[in-house]
Structure formats: C-alpha cells, structure tokens
C-alpha positions as CSV (number, residue, x, y, z in Angstrom):
1,M,1.7,-14.5,17.5
2,G,3.4,-11.3,15.9
3,G,4.4,-8.2,18.6
4,A,4.2,-4.6,17.6
5,K,7.2,-3.2,16.1
6,V,9.3,-1.0,17.0
7,T,11.5,1.4,15.2
8,V,14.0,3.7,16.8
9,K,13.9,7.5,15.8
10,P,17.3,8.3,13.8
11,D,17.4,11.3,16.6
12,F,17.5,8.5,19.7
13,L,20.7,7.9,18.1
14,E,22.9,11.3,18.8
15,M,21.3,10.9,23.1
16,P,21.4,11.7,24.9
17,N,22.5,15.0,23.8
18,K,25.1,17.7,25.0
19,D,23.8,19.0,27.8
20,G,23.2,15.8,29.1
21,Y,18.9,14.8,27.6
22,F,17.1,12.3,26.6
23,G,14.7,14.4,24.3
24,E,12.9,16.3,27.0
25,Y,14.3,14.2,29.9
26,G,17.4,14.2,31.7
27,G,20.1,16.5,32.3
28,Q,21.4,18.3,35.8
29,V,19.7,20.0,38.0
30,L,22.7,22.2,39.9
31,P,23.2,24.9,42.1
32,P,25.9,27.2,40.4
33,H,28.5,26.5,42.5
34,L,28.7,22.8,41.3
35,V,28.9,23.2,37.5
36,D,32.4,24.2,37.1
37,I,32.9,21.1,39.9
38,M,30.4,19.0,37.9
39,N,32.0,20.0,34.3
40,E,35.8,18.4,35.3
41,I,34.5,15.6,36.5
42,N,33.2,14.7,33.1
43,E,36.1,16.0,30.9
44,S,38.1,13.9,33.0
45,Y,35.8,10.7,32.8
46,D,35.0,11.4,29.7
47,K,39.3,11.6,28.9
48,L,40.6,8.8,31.4
49,I,37.9,6.1,30.4
50,K,39.5,5.8,27.2
51,T,42.7,5.5,28.4
52,E,44.4,1.5,28.4
53,A,46.7,2.8,32.2
54,F,42.7,3.0,33.4
55,Q,41.3,0.3,32.0
56,T,43.9,-1.6,33.2
57,E,43.4,-0.6,36.7
58,L,39.4,-0.8,36.5
59,S,40.1,-4.8,35.8
60,Q,42.8,-5.4,38.2
61,L,40.6,-4.0,41.2
62,N,37.5,-6.1,39.1
63,A,39.0,-9.4,39.8
64,D,41.1,-9.0,42.8
65,F,38.4,-6.8,44.8
66,I,34.9,-8.0,43.9
67,G,35.2,-10.6,42.0
68,R,35.3,-10.1,38.4
69,P,34.2,-11.0,36.2
70,S,31.4,-13.3,38.3
71,P,31.0,-17.1,37.5
72,I,28.7,-18.6,35.5
73,F,27.3,-21.4,36.8
74,F,24.7,-24.4,35.1
75,A,21.6,-25.1,37.1
76,R,21.7,-28.5,35.3
77,R,18.5,-29.7,37.8
78,L,16.9,-26.7,36.4
79,T,17.4,-27.5,33.8
80,E,16.6,-31.6,33.9
81,S,13.1,-30.5,35.4
82,I,11.2,-27.6,33.5
83,G,12.8,-29.5,29.6
84,G,13.8,-27.5,27.1
85,A,16.4,-23.9,27.8
86,R,19.4,-23.9,29.4
87,I,19.9,-21.9,32.2
88,F,22.7,-20.7,34.2
89,F,22.7,-18.6,36.6
90,K,24.9,-15.6,36.7
91,R,26.8,-15.7,40.8
92,E,26.9,-11.9,41.8
93,D,26.0,-13.3,45.1
94,L,29.7,-14.5,45.0
95,N,31.3,-10.6,45.0
96,H,32.7,-9.8,47.9
97,T,30.6,-7.1,48.6
98,G,27.1,-7.3,46.8
99,A,25.9,-6.4,43.5
100,H,25.9,-3.4,41.9
101,K,26.8,-1.0,44.1
102,I,30.0,-2.0,43.7
103,N,30.9,-1.0,40.6
104,H,29.7,1.8,40.5
105,C,31.5,3.3,43.9
106,L,35.0,1.8,42.4
107,G,35.1,3.3,39.0
108,E,34.9,6.7,40.6
109,A,37.1,6.6,43.4
110,L,39.5,5.6,40.8
111,L,38.5,8.2,39.2
112,A,39.1,10.5,41.4
113,K,42.7,9.3,42.0
114,H,43.4,9.6,38.5
115,M,41.9,13.7,39.3
116,G,44.0,13.8,42.0
117,K,41.6,14.6,43.8
118,T,41.9,13.2,47.4
119,K,38.4,13.8,49.4
120,V,35.4,11.9,47.9
121,L,32.0,12.2,48.9
122,A,28.9,9.8,47.7
123,E,25.0,8.9,47.0
124,T,24.9,6.0,48.7
125,G,21.9,5.2,46.2
126,A,19.3,2.8,49.0
127,G,18.5,6.8,50.8
128,Q,20.8,6.0,53.8
129,H,23.0,8.5,54.3
130,G,26.0,9.2,52.1
131,G,29.4,8.6,52.9
132,K,32.9,10.4,52.5
133,T,36.5,9.5,51.9
134,N,39.2,11.7,53.4
135,G,42.6,10.1,52.1
C-alpha cells in the first residue's frame, strides 16, 4: 500500500520569515503602541532561551512545580488484549496542574522575571477572561 509522497519545499525550511509569516499566513496584528513591547519580548526570548541559567531554572520548575518529565506507563493488559504493538500512556494527567497550559505559562512568567518585569498579563487561551498577576 503506497501513500502520496510528501515533498518539503526548500523555502519551508526558512519559515517563519523575519516578520513571523509562514508563507501568506502568520505574523502579528498589533496596535502600534504594542509593537515595541512585543519586539522587546521577542528579542529577550531569543537571547534567554539559549542561556544555561534560563534552561536550568525552567527545567527545575518543570520538575518541581509541574512534575515533569511526565511518567510513561506500560499498559500491559491493553497491550495483551490487542496483541501486537506495545502500548504506553504518557501520564499528563498526573501533572500537578494538568497538561499543556502550564507549559506556556511557566515559561512566560520565567521570561518576565528574567526581563525584570513585575507584572504579567496573560490570555488564557480557553475563552475565559485573561489573568493578571502583580509582583
């Protein structure tokens, strides 16, 4: 059984471009007064993400606050009942705060800390009102 061959265009490897676009999609739509602020955040992130201090602190927070890395559980009985492939569960449900949202929030707060910021405004991503933390 053959599938369609997938080819990656060389220009895809250059994405996103300097303006954050993936071809005709992406980028930022910002009010003018937020452009400099977002540029500062992007520049700080690009510098900090490469530092050992930031990576070490983020790893420590992931381990102690979230419970990462999440344990992998071998589903022995499910594997036996299906026969064939060995089945494993990545136990994201055991993380102290749930799964994916904390990943972004923790990194965002740590970035703000390293930037010397004392206030964080965050969009929740789930349709609720954004949250605000004063430090």
